[in-house]
N, C-alpha and C positions, 0 to 999 in steps of 0.2 A: 411363942410367936406373937400371941396377943398382946403380951406386955412390950414386946419390941415395937409393934405398930403404935401402941399407945405413947411410948417414949418418943417415937419419931413425930407423931402428931403433936405432942406437947412441945417438942423442940421447935417445930415449924410455927406453932402458935407464938412461942416466946420470941422467935426471930421476927415475925410479923408485927407483934406489939412493940418490940424495941425499935424497929425501923420506923414505925408510925410515930412513936413518941419522940424519937430523935429528930424527925422532920419537923414536928410541932414545937419542939424546944429550941430549934435553931433561931438565932437572933434575927430580927428583921433587918433586911438590907435597906439602906436609905435609897430613895428613888433617885434616879440619875438627874443631875442638874441640867437645866436647859439654858442655853445662851440666848441672848436677845437678838442674835444675828439670824439670818435666813437659814433654815435647816439644810443640812448637806443632802446629797442625793439618797443615801441609804435610809435617812430618817423621814423623807417625804412620804406622805400617805398615797396609796395608789389612786389613780384618777377615778372618780365616781361620777356617775350620771346624775344630773340635777333632777329633782322632782318637778321642777317648774319649767314650762316651755320657755324658750329664750324670747326676751323682748328688749332689744337693743336698737335704738333709733337715732338718726341724725336729722335735725330740723334746721332749715335755712330760711332766710328772709332776704328778698331783693326787691329793688325798685322795679316796677314795670308790670304789665298785665300778664306776663308769663315767666316761667322759670328760665327761659332762654333769652329773656330781654336784657339781662344784665347779670354781672358776677354777683354772687351772694355777698351781702353786707355783713351778715352775722351768721354764725352756725353754732348750734348747741347739741350736745348728746344727751339722750334720755334712756335710762335703763329702768324697766318696770318689774323685772323678775324678782320675786320675794321682797326685796327692799328698794324703794325708788332711789335713784341716784343719777349721776351724770353732771354735765355742766349747765343744765337748765336751772334758772333761778329758783323755780318752784317745783321740784321734780314730783313730790307726792301729789300736788294739786293737778299737775299735768297728767300723770299717770291715771288719776281718777277720771279726768275729762276724757282721756283716750279710751279708758275701759267703757265709759258710758256711750262713746261713739264707735265702739267695736273696732277701734284701731284705724279709723278712717276720717280724714279731714273733712270730706264731704258730708259727714253725719253730725259735725259739730253744729250746735244751735247758738243763735245770738242770745246774749245775757240780758238784752234789753237796754243797754247803754246808749244814750242819746249822742249822735255824732253829726258833724257838719256834713254838708253835701260836697265838699271838696273832692275833685277827682285827681288823685295822685296815687295810682294803683301800686299795690305791693303784692308780692306773692310769696307764700309759705310752701316749702316742700317738706315732705316727710318720707324718709327712705330708711329701710332696714328690715327688721324682723319684729313682728308683733305676735306674741303668743304662738311662735313656731310658723307663722305665716309671713312670707316676704311681702312687704308693702313698698310702694313707690307711687307717691301722689303729690299733686300740687293743687293749691287753691288760691285764687286771686281775690283781693279785697280792694275796694275803692279807695281806701286810705288807711293810715296807721291806726286811727281811732277805731274804725270798723274792725280791723284786724284784732285789736285788743278787746273788742266787745264779744268776740267768740270764746273768751275765757282764757284760763292760764296756760293752756297748751300752746297757743299762738302768741303769748305775751313773753317775749324774751329779747 
């Protein structure tokens, strides 16, 4: 009986070793080729949650002392989560200025640029989401030069 158990154990060991080496000796398969086209539905990765709070904004500028005075002359988008982007001409500098102002137009500071005393009011609006918080704010400036003196966020 003892020799029979030893024989069965030896056979099982041999089967295990053979299976392990057969798997290791199998030739490597080439990785699947990827096309340059958009992945099909089964290949798409599952949606994951971002580690960054969303920061997507729309800025507009219009003539007049309030946002309701006239239609916007220009509008730009600004995205500040992870990497700055959007249609703003200087997204990285604008995101830095917005970070310093805690996402509020009212907290922007004059950069010290000298401007004339012309009274041609312009209004900048900021709407969207800043670091997960909804923002909807407008700020009026006495003219375009003064608007530009408040840094890259308002210069577009």
